[in-house]
C-alpha positions in Angstrom: -106.4 219.3 45.6 -103.7 220.4 42.7 -105.7 217.8 40.4 -104.5 215.1 42.1 -107.9 213.9 43.5 -111.1 212.3 41.9 -114.2 212.0 44.4 -111.6 210.3 46.7 -108.0 209.1 46.3 -107.7 208.4 42.5 -106.3 210.6 40.3 -107.8 211.2 36.8 -105.6 210.3 34.0 -104.9 212.4 31.0 -107.2 210.4 29.1 -110.2 210.7 31.9 -109.5 214.4 31.8 -109.5 215.3 28.3 -112.8 213.6 27.6 -114.9 214.3 30.8 -116.4 217.4 29.8 -117.4 216.3 26.1 -118.8 213.0 27.6 -121.1 214.8 30.0 -121.9 217.6 27.5 -122.9 215.2 25.1 -125.6 214.3 27.7 -126.8 217.7 28.8 -126.6 220.0 25.7 -127.7 219.5 22.1 -124.8 218.9 19.2 -125.6 222.0 17.3 -125.5 224.1 20.7 -122.4 226.0 21.7 -121.6 226.0 25.2 -119.6 229.0 27.3 -116.9 227.2 29.7 -115.9 228.2 33.1 -112.7 227.0 34.7 -111.1 228.3 37.9 -107.6 226.8 38.7 -107.3 223.3 38.4 -110.6 223.1 36.8 -108.4 224.2 33.6 -107.3 220.6 33.3 -110.8 219.4 32.6 -111.6 222.5 30.7 -109.0 223.4 28.2 -108.5 220.1 26.8 -112.2 220.3 25.9 -111.6 223.9 24.6 -108.8 222.8 22.3 -110.3 219.5 21.0 -113.6 220.7 20.8 -113.5 224.8 19.9 -116.2 224.8 17.5 -118.6 223.7 20.3 -117.3 226.8 22.6 -119.0 230.1 22.4 -116.7 231.5 25.1 -114.2 230.6 27.7 -113.7 232.2 31.2 -110.4 231.5 33.0 -110.2 232.0 36.4 -106.4 231.6 36.7 -106.9 228.0 35.3 -104.4 225.6 34.8 -103.8 225.2 31.0 -103.2 222.0 29.3 -101.2 223.4 26.3 -101.0 220.0 24.9 -104.6 220.3 23.8 -104.3 223.7 22.5 -102.6 222.8 19.0 -105.5 223.7 16.6 -105.5 227.0 15.6 -109.5 227.4 16.0 -108.6 227.8 19.6 -107.4 230.9 19.0 -110.6 232.8 17.9 -112.6 231.2 20.8 -113.6 234.7 22.9 -111.9 234.3 26.0 -112.3 236.2 29.3 -109.3 235.9 31.7 -109.8 236.7 35.2 -106.8 237.1 37.5 -106.1 238.5 41.1 -103.4 240.6 41.3 -101.8 239.2 44.6 -101.5 235.7 42.2 -98.9 237.2 39.8 -100.9 238.3 36.8 -97.6 238.7 34.9 -96.5 235.0 35.5 -95.3 232.6 32.9 -99.1 230.6 33.4 -100.9 234.0 33.0 -98.8 235.2 29.6 -99.1 231.4 28.4 -103.0 231.6 28.7 -103.0 234.9 26.8 -101.0 234.1 24.0 -103.0 230.8 23.7 -106.3 232.6 23.7 -105.6 235.8 21.0 -108.8 236.8 21.1 -109.2 237.5 25.0 -109.7 240.4 27.5 -107.9 240.2 30.7 -109.7 241.7 34.0 -107.2 241.7 37.3 -108.7 242.0 40.6 -106.9 244.8 42.8 -105.6 243.3 45.9 -107.1 239.8 45.0 -105.9 236.3 45.8 -105.6 233.3 43.6 -109.4 232.8 43.9 -110.5 236.5 42.8 -113.9 235.7 42.8 -113.7 236.2 46.6 -112.4 239.5 46.7 -115.6 241.9 47.0 -115.0 244.2 44.1 -116.9 246.9 45.5 
């Protein structure tokens, strides 16, 4: 957990995390097609570098309290990526992590799930 494992005991290094999704999508999706990226929690260490480096390929980004790799967010193009930020109210939606996500993606909508934990999708919204 917490981004320290890769199908076992070996941690993905920064370079591997930054290229993994690009390499996968290269094999699955034609280069001219845009994709919606969904990342939950530590999945952001894989997704956010892709969004930062390949924002022209991103039709939308859904982050579920996902980790943000800010060193990959230097491109001004990332600011135009339509972003849905999902957060559980019990997971501090006003935290520094949440505020950094909102600042990084100004074209965002944030939905806070009431009485929901970090994996807010586990809470029944009904």
